C-alpha positions, 0 to 999 in steps of 0.5 A: 745808156741814155734815152738819147743814145737809144734814139740815135741807134734807132734812127741809125737802124732806120737809115742804114738798111745795108748789112756790114757785108753788103756795104763792104762789098759795095765800097769795093766797087768802082761806082762807090769810089766814083761818087762823093765830095773829095778833099782838095787833094783828091783821094777818098770821098767823104761818103766812102770814108763814112761807109767804112766807119758805118761798117765798123759800127755795124760790126761792133756790139752796142756796148762798145760804141764810142762817142765818135760812133754816136756822133757818126750815127747822127751824121749818117741819119742826117745825110740819108734824110737830106739826100733821100729828099733829092730823089731824081725822077725815073729809074734810080738804079744806076744813078750817082744819087743812089750810089752816094746813098749806098756809100752812107749805108742806105740802098733806096731800092731796098725801101 
């Protein structure tokens, strides 16, 4: 294991504050499917697809992580950091901003 991989895992663990079961349950909601950028043909949003990949990562043992998993972890860390800085004023509980972050495994109400 490289130092870079350890740093990626640590950053990912800081960014993703939902468990695999919490994220699975969230991804089944209408709110989860309502937000995010969808491809030209519609269908699943980028964030929703990311959430499914995060669940797979969370359910694996560290030794089973692939290069694709590490690349996705880095992507998640970057997204959560950028999107968190755009926090709207007021109560965020029922906002698309929060729902989008939750698709990426981060519930800002847990912080």
